[in-house]
Structure formats: structure tokens, C-alpha cells
PyMOL Python script that loads the backbone (N, CA, C, O; Angstrom):
from pymol import cmd

cmd.read_pdbstr("""\
ATOM      1  N   MET A   1      -1.700-142.144-142.371  1.00  0.00           N
ATOM      2  CA  MET A   1      -1.748-142.567-140.770  1.00  0.00           C
ATOM      3  C   MET A   1       0.285-141.745-141.049  1.00  0.00           C
ATOM      4  O   MET A   1       1.098-142.002-141.937  1.00  0.00           O
ATOM      5  N   LYS A   2       0.377-140.952-140.060  1.00  0.00           N
ATOM      6  CA  LYS A   2       1.507-140.177-139.685  1.00  0.00           C
ATOM      7  C   LYS A   2       2.330-141.458-138.907  1.00  0.00           C
ATOM      8  O   LYS A   2       1.423-141.881-138.190  1.00  0.00           O
ATOM      9  N   ASP A   3       3.336-142.194-138.670  1.00  0.00           N
ATOM     10  CA  ASP A   3       4.431-142.124-137.943  1.00  0.00           C
ATOM     11  C   ASP A   3       5.201-141.332-136.663  1.00  0.00           C
ATOM     12  O   ASP A   3       6.246-140.714-136.460  1.00  0.00           O
ATOM     13  N   PRO A   4       3.524-141.927-135.652  1.00  0.00           N
ATOM     14  CA  PRO A   4       4.171-141.101-133.959  1.00  0.00           C
ATOM     15  C   PRO A   4       6.028-141.047-134.039  1.00  0.00           C
ATOM     16  O   PRO A   4       6.530-140.327-133.176  1.00  0.00           O
ATOM     17  N   LEU A   5       6.539-141.414-134.539  1.00  0.00           N
ATOM     18  CA  LEU A   5       8.074-142.080-133.997  1.00  0.00           C
ATOM     19  C   LEU A   5       8.298-140.755-134.796  1.00  0.00           C
ATOM     20  O   LEU A   5       8.086-139.846-133.993  1.00  0.00           O
ATOM     21  N   ASP A   6       8.537-140.384-135.664  1.00  0.00           N
ATOM     22  CA  ASP A   6       8.623-139.874-137.233  1.00  0.00           C
ATOM     23  C   ASP A   6       8.043-138.508-136.782  1.00  0.00           C
ATOM     24  O   ASP A   6       8.882-137.610-136.842  1.00  0.00           O
ATOM     25  N   GLN A   7       7.191-138.243-136.479  1.00  0.00           N
ATOM     26  CA  GLN A   7       6.902-136.875-135.719  1.00  0.00           C
ATOM     27  C   GLN A   7       7.224-136.826-134.291  1.00  0.00           C
ATOM     28  O   GLN A   7       6.766-135.865-133.674  1.00  0.00           O
ATOM     29  N   VAL A   8       7.781-137.508-133.783  1.00  0.00           N
ATOM     30  CA  VAL A   8       8.580-136.573-132.351  1.00  0.00           C
ATOM     31  C   VAL A   8       9.646-136.497-133.083  1.00  0.00           C
ATOM     32  O   VAL A   8      10.184-135.390-133.054  1.00  0.00           O
ATOM     33  N   ARG A   9      10.428-137.741-134.105  1.00  0.00           N
ATOM     34  CA  ARG A   9      12.369-137.361-134.456  1.00  0.00           C
ATOM     35  C   ARG A   9      11.726-136.079-135.298  1.00  0.00           C
ATOM     36  O   ARG A   9      12.210-135.231-134.548  1.00  0.00           O
ATOM     37  N   LYS A  10      11.071-135.360-136.193  1.00  0.00           N
ATOM     38  CA  LYS A  10      10.766-134.169-136.685  1.00  0.00           C
ATOM     39  C   LYS A  10      11.521-133.478-135.296  1.00  0.00           C
ATOM     40  O   LYS A  10      12.678-133.358-134.895  1.00  0.00           O
ATOM     41  N   TYR A  11      10.106-133.086-134.799  1.00  0.00           N
ATOM     42  CA  TYR A  11      10.005-132.509-133.077  1.00  0.00           C
ATOM     43  C   TYR A  11      11.578-132.092-132.912  1.00  0.00           C
ATOM     44  O   TYR A  11      12.116-131.066-133.328  1.00  0.00           O
ATOM     45  N   LEU A  12      12.006-132.884-132.382  1.00  0.00           N
ATOM     46  CA  LEU A  12      12.930-132.957-131.421  1.00  0.00           C
ATOM     47  C   LEU A  12      14.387-132.420-131.892  1.00  0.00           C
ATOM     48  O   LEU A  12      15.072-131.784-131.091  1.00  0.00           O
ATOM     49  N   THR A  13      14.957-132.750-133.511  1.00  0.00           N
ATOM     50  CA  THR A  13      15.255-132.129-133.844  1.00  0.00           C
ATOM     51  C   THR A  13      15.502-130.864-134.160  1.00  0.00           C
ATOM     52  O   THR A  13      16.580-130.279-134.050  1.00  0.00           O
ATOM     53  N   ALA A  14      14.019-130.252-134.741  1.00  0.00           N
ATOM     54  CA  ALA A  14      13.721-129.698-134.841  1.00  0.00           C
ATOM     55  C   ALA A  14      14.510-128.286-133.137  1.00  0.00           C
ATOM     56  O   ALA A  14      15.176-127.292-133.428  1.00  0.00           O
ATOM     57  N   GLU A  15      14.269-128.540-132.101  1.00  0.00           N
ATOM     58  CA  GLU A  15      14.242-128.590-131.150  1.00  0.00           C
ATOM     59  C   GLU A  15      16.088-128.391-130.753  1.00  0.00           C
ATOM     60  O   GLU A  15      16.750-127.711-129.970  1.00  0.00           O
ATOM     61  N   GLY A  16      16.226-128.913-131.288  1.00  0.00           N
ATOM     62  CA  GLY A  16      18.422-129.130-131.150  1.00  0.00           C
ATOM     63  C   GLY A  16      18.468-130.839-130.212  1.00  0.00           C
ATOM     64  O   GLY A  16      19.480-131.105-129.563  1.00  0.00           O
ATOM     65  N   ALA A  17      17.433-131.724-130.258  1.00  0.00           N
ATOM     66  CA  ALA A  17      17.622-133.244-128.807  1.00  0.00           C
ATOM     67  C   ALA A  17      17.570-134.008-129.329  1.00  0.00           C
ATOM     68  O   ALA A  17      17.275-135.049-128.742  1.00  0.00           O
ATOM     69  N   TRP A  18      17.786-134.047-130.624  1.00  0.00           N
ATOM     70  CA  TRP A  18      17.170-135.384-131.649  1.00  0.00           C
ATOM     71  C   TRP A  18      18.804-135.477-133.105  1.00  0.00           C
ATOM     72  O   TRP A  18      18.610-134.981-134.215  1.00  0.00           O
ATOM     73  N   ASP A  19      19.487-135.809-132.938  1.00  0.00           N
ATOM     74  CA  ASP A  19      20.488-136.074-133.979  1.00  0.00           C
ATOM     75  C   ASP A  19      20.677-137.844-134.071  1.00  0.00           C
ATOM     76  O   ASP A  19      20.510-138.831-133.354  1.00  0.00           O
ATOM     77  N   GLU A  20      21.191-137.452-135.618  1.00  0.00           N
ATOM     78  CA  GLU A  20      21.437-138.817-136.129  1.00  0.00           C
ATOM     79  C   GLU A  20      22.778-139.546-134.589  1.00  0.00           C
ATOM     80  O   GLU A  20      22.603-140.605-133.986  1.00  0.00           O
ATOM     81  N   GLU A  21      23.502-138.945-134.451  1.00  0.00           N
ATOM     82  CA  GLU A  21      25.037-139.805-133.303  1.00  0.00           C
ATOM     83  C   GLU A  21      23.460-140.269-132.022  1.00  0.00           C
ATOM     84  O   GLU A  21      23.027-141.417-131.917  1.00  0.00           O
ATOM     85  N   TRP A  22      23.008-139.290-131.388  1.00  0.00           N
ATOM     86  CA  TRP A  22      22.432-139.507-130.646  1.00  0.00           C
ATOM     87  C   TRP A  22      21.155-141.049-131.165  1.00  0.00           C
ATOM     88  O   TRP A  22      21.232-142.172-130.666  1.00  0.00           O
ATOM     89  N   GLU A  23      20.402-140.742-131.942  1.00  0.00           N
ATOM     90  CA  GLU A  23      20.147-142.137-132.430  1.00  0.00           C
ATOM     91  C   GLU A  23      20.239-143.484-132.497  1.00  0.00           C
ATOM     92  O   GLU A  23      19.528-144.402-132.088  1.00  0.00           O
ATOM     93  N   THR A  24      21.884-143.378-133.463  1.00  0.00           N
ATOM     94  CA  THR A  24      22.585-144.435-133.519  1.00  0.00           C
ATOM     95  C   THR A  24      23.112-144.962-132.027  1.00  0.00           C
ATOM     96  O   THR A  24      23.211-146.127-131.641  1.00  0.00           O
ATOM     97  N   ARG A  25      23.391-143.833-131.375  1.00  0.00           N
ATOM     98  CA  ARG A  25      23.602-144.270-129.771  1.00  0.00           C
ATOM     99  C   ARG A  25      22.900-144.961-129.213  1.00  0.00           C
ATOM    100  O   ARG A  25      23.217-145.920-128.509  1.00  0.00           O
ATOM    101  N   VAL A  26      21.910-144.587-129.440  1.00  0.00           N
ATOM    102  CA  VAL A  26      20.210-145.298-128.184  1.00  0.00           C
ATOM    103  C   VAL A  26      19.781-146.519-129.310  1.00  0.00           C
ATOM    104  O   VAL A  26      18.552-146.544-129.238  1.00  0.00           O
ATOM    105  N   THR A  27      20.074-147.214-129.992  1.00  0.00           N
ATOM    106  CA  THR A  27      19.127-148.041-130.581  1.00  0.00           C
ATOM    107  C   THR A  27      20.576-149.406-130.168  1.00  0.00           C
ATOM    108  O   THR A  27      20.546-150.538-129.683  1.00  0.00           O
ATOM    109  N   THR A  28      21.652-148.523-130.668  1.00  0.00           N
ATOM    110  CA  THR A  28      22.902-149.292-130.553  1.00  0.00           C
ATOM    111  C   THR A  28      22.945-149.919-128.767  1.00  0.00           C
ATOM    112  O   THR A  28      22.656-151.096-128.553  1.00  0.00           O
ATOM    113  N   GLU A  29      23.194-149.313-128.023  1.00  0.00           N
ATOM    114  CA  GLU A  29      22.638-149.958-126.597  1.00  0.00           C
ATOM    115  C   GLU A  29      21.377-150.398-126.013  1.00  0.00           C
ATOM    116  O   GLU A  29      21.331-151.052-124.971  1.00  0.00           O
ATOM    117  N   ALA A  30      20.161-149.973-126.808  1.00  0.00           N
ATOM    118  CA  ALA A  30      19.461-150.616-127.383  1.00  0.00           C
ATOM    119  C   ALA A  30      18.959-152.369-127.808  1.00  0.00           C
ATOM    120  O   ALA A  30      17.993-153.127-127.710  1.00  0.00           O
ATOM    121  N   HIS A  31      20.034-152.335-128.200  1.00  0.00           N
ATOM    122  CA  HIS A  31      20.177-153.644-128.942  1.00  0.00           C
ATOM    123  C   HIS A  31      20.614-154.820-128.364  1.00  0.00           C
ATOM    124  O   HIS A  31      20.233-155.991-128.380  1.00  0.00           O
ATOM    125  N   ASP A  32      21.966-153.891-127.592  1.00  0.00           N
ATOM    126  CA  ASP A  32      23.282-154.278-126.986  1.00  0.00           C
ATOM    127  C   ASP A  32      22.365-154.881-126.106  1.00  0.00           C
ATOM    128  O   ASP A  32      22.579-156.093-126.141  1.00  0.00           O
ATOM    129  N   GLU A  33      21.374-154.595-125.273  1.00  0.00           N
ATOM    130  CA  GLU A  33      20.326-154.871-123.473  1.00  0.00           C
ATOM    131  C   GLU A  33      19.726-156.034-124.368  1.00  0.00           C
ATOM    132  O   GLU A  33      20.344-157.064-124.638  1.00  0.00           O
ATOM    133  N   ILE A  34      18.192-155.681-124.874  1.00  0.00           N
ATOM    134  CA  ILE A  34      18.305-156.663-125.483  1.00  0.00           C
ATOM    135  C   ILE A  34      19.059-158.074-126.209  1.00  0.00           C
ATOM    136  O   ILE A  34      18.205-158.884-126.569  1.00  0.00           O
ATOM    137  N   ASP A  35      20.211-158.428-126.434  1.00  0.00           N
ATOM    138  CA  ASP A  35      20.985-159.299-127.141  1.00  0.00           C
ATOM    139  C   ASP A  35      21.284-160.108-125.382  1.00  0.00           C
ATOM    140  O   ASP A  35      20.941-161.230-125.009  1.00  0.00           O
ATOM    141  N   ARG A  36      21.955-159.130-124.685  1.00  0.00           N
ATOM    142  CA  ARG A  36      22.192-159.465-122.858  1.00  0.00           C
ATOM    143  C   ARG A  36      20.751-160.802-122.401  1.00  0.00           C
ATOM    144  O   ARG A  36      20.639-162.008-122.184  1.00  0.00           O
ATOM    145  N   ALA A  37      20.137-159.891-122.451  1.00  0.00           N
ATOM    146  CA  ALA A  37      18.078-160.364-122.325  1.00  0.00           C
ATOM    147  C   ALA A  37      18.189-161.655-122.868  1.00  0.00           C
ATOM    148  O   ALA A  37      18.741-162.470-122.129  1.00  0.00           O
ATOM    149  N   VAL A  38      17.982-161.874-123.469  1.00  0.00           N
ATOM    150  CA  VAL A  38      17.986-162.876-124.394  1.00  0.00           C
ATOM    151  C   VAL A  38      19.241-164.310-124.300  1.00  0.00           C
ATOM    152  O   VAL A  38      19.155-165.521-124.502  1.00  0.00           O
ATOM    153  N   GLU A  39      20.255-163.456-123.923  1.00  0.00           N
ATOM    154  CA  GLU A  39      21.189-165.249-123.389  1.00  0.00           C
ATOM    155  C   GLU A  39      21.411-165.041-122.606  1.00  0.00           C
ATOM    156  O   GLU A  39      22.580-165.426-122.599  1.00  0.00           O
ATOM    157  N   GLU A  40      21.136-164.440-121.191  1.00  0.00           N
ATOM    158  CA  GLU A  40      20.671-165.145-120.202  1.00  0.00           C
ATOM    159  C   GLU A  40      18.876-165.797-120.613  1.00  0.00           C
ATOM    160  O   GLU A  40      18.835-167.009-120.402  1.00  0.00           O
ATOM    161  N   ALA A  41      17.690-165.302-121.056  1.00  0.00           N
ATOM    162  CA  ALA A  41      16.874-166.192-121.307  1.00  0.00           C
ATOM    163  C   ALA A  41      17.289-168.056-121.338  1.00  0.00           C
ATOM    164  O   ALA A  41      17.174-169.072-120.652  1.00  0.00           O
ATOM    165  N   GLU A  42      17.853-167.546-122.730  1.00  0.00           N
ATOM    166  CA  GLU A  42      18.336-169.115-123.318  1.00  0.00           C
ATOM    167  C   GLU A  42      19.515-169.671-122.482  1.00  0.00           C
ATOM    168  O   GLU A  42      19.356-170.891-122.465  1.00  0.00           O
ATOM    169  N   ALA A  43      20.206-169.464-122.046  1.00  0.00           N
ATOM    170  CA  ALA A  43      21.020-169.880-120.160  1.00  0.00           C
ATOM    171  C   ALA A  43      20.532-170.915-119.517  1.00  0.00           C
ATOM    172  O   ALA A  43      20.872-171.945-118.934  1.00  0.00           O
ATOM    173  N   LEU A  44      19.661-170.319-119.808  1.00  0.00           N
ATOM    174  CA  LEU A  44      18.843-171.193-118.120  1.00  0.00           C
ATOM    175  C   LEU A  44      18.190-172.264-118.283  1.00  0.00           C
ATOM    176  O   LEU A  44      17.414-172.253-119.239  1.00  0.00           O
ATOM    177  N   PRO A  45      18.258-173.488-117.475  1.00  0.00           N
ATOM    178  CA  PRO A  45      17.550-174.538-118.060  1.00  0.00           C
ATOM    179  C   PRO A  45      16.299-174.662-118.227  1.00  0.00           C
ATOM    180  O   PRO A  45      15.364-174.128-117.631  1.00  0.00           O
ATOM    181  N   ALA A  46      16.327-175.524-119.218  1.00  0.00           N
ATOM    182  CA  ALA A  46      14.825-175.726-119.605  1.00  0.00           C
ATOM    183  C   ALA A  46      13.371-176.613-118.217  1.00  0.00           C
ATOM    184  O   ALA A  46      13.434-177.546-117.417  1.00  0.00           O
ATOM    185  N   LEU A  47      12.232-175.590-118.651  1.00  0.00           N
ATOM    186  CA  LEU A  47      11.010-176.327-118.166  1.00  0.00           C
ATOM    187  C   LEU A  47      10.639-177.267-118.958  1.00  0.00           C
ATOM    188  O   LEU A  47      10.512-177.385-120.177  1.00  0.00           O
ATOM    189  N   ALA A  48      10.309-178.667-117.007  1.00  0.00           N
ATOM    190  CA  ALA A  48       9.025-179.457-118.126  1.00  0.00           C
ATOM    191  C   ALA A  48       7.867-178.513-118.608  1.00  0.00           C
ATOM    192  O   ALA A  48       7.572-177.333-118.424  1.00  0.00           O
ATOM    193  N   ALA A  49       7.352-179.555-119.301  1.00  0.00           N
ATOM    194  CA  ALA A  49       5.552-179.369-119.915  1.00  0.00           C
ATOM    195  C   ALA A  49       5.358-178.306-118.785  1.00  0.00           C
ATOM    196  O   ALA A  49       5.708-177.139-118.609  1.00  0.00           O
ATOM    197  N   GLU A  50       4.514-179.411-117.982  1.00  0.00           N
ATOM    198  CA  GLU A  50       4.017-179.081-116.780  1.00  0.00           C
ATOM    199  C   GLU A  50       4.414-178.129-115.951  1.00  0.00           C
ATOM    200  O   GLU A  50       3.770-177.767-114.966  1.00  0.00           O
ATOM    201  N   GLU A  51       5.670-177.600-116.365  1.00  0.00           N
ATOM    202  CA  GLU A  51       6.213-176.705-115.330  1.00  0.00           C
ATOM    203  C   GLU A  51       6.042-175.111-115.752  1.00  0.00           C
ATOM    204  O   GLU A  51       5.513-174.211-115.101  1.00  0.00           O
ATOM    205  N   ILE A  52       6.457-175.079-116.618  1.00  0.00           N
ATOM    206  CA  ILE A  52       5.557-173.901-117.603  1.00  0.00           C
ATOM    207  C   ILE A  52       4.006-172.589-117.223  1.00  0.00           C
ATOM    208  O   ILE A  52       3.751-171.399-117.403  1.00  0.00           O
ATOM    209  N   PHE A  53       3.521-173.517-116.772  1.00  0.00           N
ATOM    210  CA  PHE A  53       2.604-172.840-116.190  1.00  0.00           C
ATOM    211  C   PHE A  53       2.272-172.589-114.901  1.00  0.00           C
ATOM    212  O   PHE A  53       1.279-171.948-114.558  1.00  0.00           O
ATOM    213  N   GLY A  54       3.050-173.060-114.196  1.00  0.00           N
ATOM    214  CA  GLY A  54       3.417-172.152-112.517  1.00  0.00           C
ATOM    215  C   GLY A  54       4.637-171.558-113.182  1.00  0.00           C
ATOM    216  O   GLY A  54       4.590-170.630-112.374  1.00  0.00           O
ATOM    217  N   ALA A  55       5.421-171.330-113.734  1.00  0.00           N
ATOM    218  CA  ALA A  55       6.778-170.536-114.381  1.00  0.00           C
ATOM    219  C   ALA A  55       5.730-169.176-114.445  1.00  0.00           C
ATOM    220  O   ALA A  55       5.885-168.341-113.553  1.00  0.00           O
ATOM    221  N   MET A  56       4.853-168.976-115.299  1.00  0.00           N
ATOM    222  CA  MET A  56       4.264-168.598-116.499  1.00  0.00           C
ATOM    223  C   MET A  56       3.483-167.070-115.831  1.00  0.00           C
ATOM    224  O   MET A  56       3.684-165.856-115.799  1.00  0.00           O
ATOM    225  N   TYR A  57       2.265-168.330-115.252  1.00  0.00           N
ATOM    226  CA  TYR A  57       1.006-167.142-114.650  1.00  0.00           C
ATOM    227  C   TYR A  57       0.912-167.913-113.622  1.00  0.00           C
ATOM    228  O   TYR A  57       0.654-169.084-113.343  1.00  0.00           O
ATOM    229  N   ALA A  58       1.333-166.440-112.888  1.00  0.00           N
ATOM    230  CA  ALA A  58       1.000-166.039-111.240  1.00  0.00           C
ATOM    231  C   ALA A  58      -0.880-166.208-110.897  1.00  0.00           C
ATOM    232  O   ALA A  58      -1.314-166.065-109.754  1.00  0.00           O
ATOM    233  N   GLU A  59      -1.394-166.384-111.568  1.00  0.00           N
ATOM    234  CA  GLU A  59      -3.327-166.598-111.442  1.00  0.00           C
ATOM    235  C   GLU A  59      -3.213-167.342-112.650  1.00  0.00           C
ATOM    236  O   GLU A  59      -2.967-166.776-113.715  1.00  0.00           O
ATOM    237  N   PRO A  60      -3.395-168.735-112.546  1.00  0.00           N
ATOM    238  CA  PRO A  60      -3.602-169.877-113.741  1.00  0.00           C
ATOM    239  C   PRO A  60      -5.718-169.369-114.024  1.00  0.00           C
ATOM    240  O   PRO A  60      -6.507-169.459-113.083  1.00  0.00           O
ATOM    241  N   THR A  61      -6.138-168.922-115.374  1.00  0.00           N
ATOM    242  CA  THR A  61      -7.332-168.347-115.840  1.00  0.00           C
ATOM    243  C   THR A  61      -7.753-170.111-115.661  1.00  0.00           C
ATOM    244  O   THR A  61      -7.083-171.143-115.655  1.00  0.00           O
ATOM    245  N   PRO A  62      -8.952-169.854-115.550  1.00  0.00           N
ATOM    246  CA  PRO A  62      -9.705-171.587-116.360  1.00  0.00           C
ATOM    247  C   PRO A  62      -9.176-172.276-117.270  1.00  0.00           C
ATOM    248  O   PRO A  62      -8.750-173.427-117.180  1.00  0.00           O
ATOM    249  N   GLU A  63      -9.193-171.453-118.347  1.00  0.00           N
ATOM    250  CA  GLU A  63      -8.660-171.899-119.652  1.00  0.00           C
ATOM    251  C   GLU A  63      -7.262-172.422-119.601  1.00  0.00           C
ATOM    252  O   GLU A  63      -7.013-173.021-120.647  1.00  0.00           O
ATOM    253  N   LEU A  64      -6.171-172.413-118.692  1.00  0.00           N
ATOM    254  CA  LEU A  64      -5.153-172.489-118.244  1.00  0.00           C
ATOM    255  C   LEU A  64      -4.994-173.921-117.411  1.00  0.00           C
ATOM    256  O   LEU A  64      -4.308-174.943-117.429  1.00  0.00           O
ATOM    257  N   ILE A  65      -6.040-173.337-116.701  1.00  0.00           N
ATOM    258  CA  ILE A  65      -5.936-174.766-116.247  1.00  0.00           C
ATOM    259  C   ILE A  65      -6.612-176.320-116.365  1.00  0.00           C
ATOM    260  O   ILE A  65      -6.298-177.367-115.799  1.00  0.00           O
ATOM    261  N   GLU A  66      -7.655-176.015-117.329  1.00  0.00           N
ATOM    262  CA  GLU A  66      -8.001-176.882-118.417  1.00  0.00           C
ATOM    263  C   GLU A  66      -7.023-177.117-119.041  1.00  0.00           C
ATOM    264  O   GLU A  66      -6.404-178.112-118.665  1.00  0.00           O
ATOM    265  N   GLN A  67      -6.606-176.547-119.914  1.00  0.00           N
ATOM    266  CA  GLN A  67      -5.207-176.980-120.714  1.00  0.00           C
ATOM    267  C   GLN A  67      -3.849-177.592-120.257  1.00  0.00           C
ATOM    268  O   GLN A  67      -3.136-178.312-120.957  1.00  0.00           O
ATOM    269  N   LYS A  68      -3.614-177.223-119.055  1.00  0.00           N
ATOM    270  CA  LYS A  68      -2.848-178.257-117.624  1.00  0.00           C
ATOM    271  C   LYS A  68      -2.997-179.582-117.635  1.00  0.00           C
ATOM    272  O   LYS A  68      -2.300-180.476-118.114  1.00  0.00           O
ATOM    273  N   ARG A  69      -4.421-179.591-116.793  1.00  0.00           N
ATOM    274  CA  ARG A  69      -4.673-180.559-116.453  1.00  0.00           C
ATOM    275  C   ARG A  69      -5.577-181.237-117.811  1.00  0.00           C
ATOM    276  O   ARG A  69      -6.203-182.227-117.433  1.00  0.00           O
ATOM    277  N   TRP A  70      -5.760-180.959-119.139  1.00  0.00           N
ATOM    278  CA  TRP A  70      -5.117-181.964-120.457  1.00  0.00           C
ATOM    279  C   TRP A  70      -3.377-182.384-120.853  1.00  0.00           C
ATOM    280  O   TRP A  70      -2.599-183.155-121.414  1.00  0.00           O
ATOM    281  N   LEU A  71      -3.474-181.776-120.444  1.00  0.00           N
ATOM    282  CA  LEU A  71      -1.324-181.697-120.826  1.00  0.00           C
ATOM    283  C   LEU A  71      -1.204-182.796-119.824  1.00  0.00           C
ATOM    284  O   LEU A  71      -0.959-183.805-120.486  1.00  0.00           O
ATOM    285  N   LEU A  72      -1.253-183.096-118.588  1.00  0.00           N
ATOM    286  CA  LEU A  72      -0.901-183.785-117.663  1.00  0.00           C
ATOM    287  C   LEU A  72      -1.920-185.223-117.989  1.00  0.00           C
ATOM    288  O   LEU A  72      -1.416-186.272-117.589  1.00  0.00           O
ATOM    289  N   GLY A  73      -2.829-185.303-118.441  1.00  0.00           N
ATOM    290  CA  GLY A  73      -3.727-186.321-118.986  1.00  0.00           C
ATOM    291  C   GLY A  73      -3.321-186.936-119.995  1.00  0.00           C
ATOM    292  O   GLY A  73      -3.497-188.146-120.135  1.00  0.00           O
ATOM    293  N   SER A  74      -2.753-186.240-120.795  1.00  0.00           N
ATOM    294  CA  SER A  74      -2.152-186.977-122.839  1.00  0.00           C
ATOM    295  C   SER A  74      -0.373-187.794-121.981  1.00  0.00           C
ATOM    296  O   SER A  74       0.468-188.577-122.424  1.00  0.00           O
ATOM    297  N   ARG A  75      -0.495-187.217-120.928  1.00  0.00           N
ATOM    298  CA  ARG A  75       0.986-187.762-120.361  1.00  0.00           C
ATOM    299  C   ARG A  75       0.837-189.323-119.685  1.00  0.00           C
ATOM    300  O   ARG A  75       1.677-190.219-119.601  1.00  0.00           O
ATOM    301  N   GLY A  76      -0.844-189.261-119.158  1.00  0.00           N
ATOM    302  CA  GLY A  76      -0.547-190.204-117.986  1.00  0.00           C
ATOM    303  C   GLY A  76      -0.565-189.438-116.974  1.00  0.00           C
ATOM    304  O   GLY A  76      -0.440-190.234-116.043  1.00  0.00           O
ATOM    305  N   ASN A  77      -0.606-188.858-116.726  1.00  0.00           N
ATOM    306  CA  ASN A  77       0.001-187.487-115.350  1.00  0.00           C
ATOM    307  C   ASN A  77      -1.032-187.000-114.506  1.00  0.00           C
ATOM    308  O   ASN A  77      -0.642-186.065-113.807  1.00  0.00           O
ATOM    309  N   GLU A  78      -2.439-187.380-114.307  1.00  0.00           N
ATOM    310  CA  GLU A  78      -3.588-187.109-114.037  1.00  0.00           C
ATOM    311  C   GLU A  78      -3.078-185.770-112.866  1.00  0.00           C
ATOM    312  O   GLU A  78      -2.315-186.325-112.075  1.00  0.00           O
ATOM    313  N   PRO A  79      -3.168-184.786-112.614  1.00  0.00           N
ATOM    314  CA  PRO A  79      -3.399-184.168-111.458  1.00  0.00           C
ATOM    315  C   PRO A  79      -3.758-184.540-110.576  1.00  0.00           C
ATOM    316  O   PRO A  79      -3.904-183.796-109.605  1.00  0.00           O
TER     317      PRO A  79
END
""", "prot")
cmd.dss("prot")
cmd.show_as("cartoon", "prot")
cmd.util.cbc("prot")
cmd.orient("prot")
């Protein structure tokens, strides 16, 4: 199976729309943006285990509700 990115790269290179300098610049910018996002995320205060459910899921599934119930029960904090 051929890598779709390689196919696009070959096509755009042939069309003059892709070169090594552009690829290096875009890759560097993407890595920098990811690094900044990771730094921001790591700077956030840690959530308590029971807070994670509310922070991560707008609409919890029945399985998540049961997992939260189990977590709180195992810590002696029945909801």
C-alpha cells in the first residue's frame, strides 16, 4: 500500500508547490506549536481523580458514570 502523503508530495513537487525548504518550515512550525500546547497543558493544575470525569466528558456514558461511582466508592466517597 502506498503512503498517501508520499503520493501528495510527489504530485505537489511535480507541480512546483512543494519543496524541501517549505516542508522543513512547515514541520518546524508544527513541532513548535505542539511543544507550546504541551507546555500549556502541563502548566495546568492537576485535577483530582473524580474531577477528571467532568472535565473530559460533556455527556458521560453509562459506563463512565459507573466508573466514577466505582472510583468514588473505592475512596469512601459515594456520590
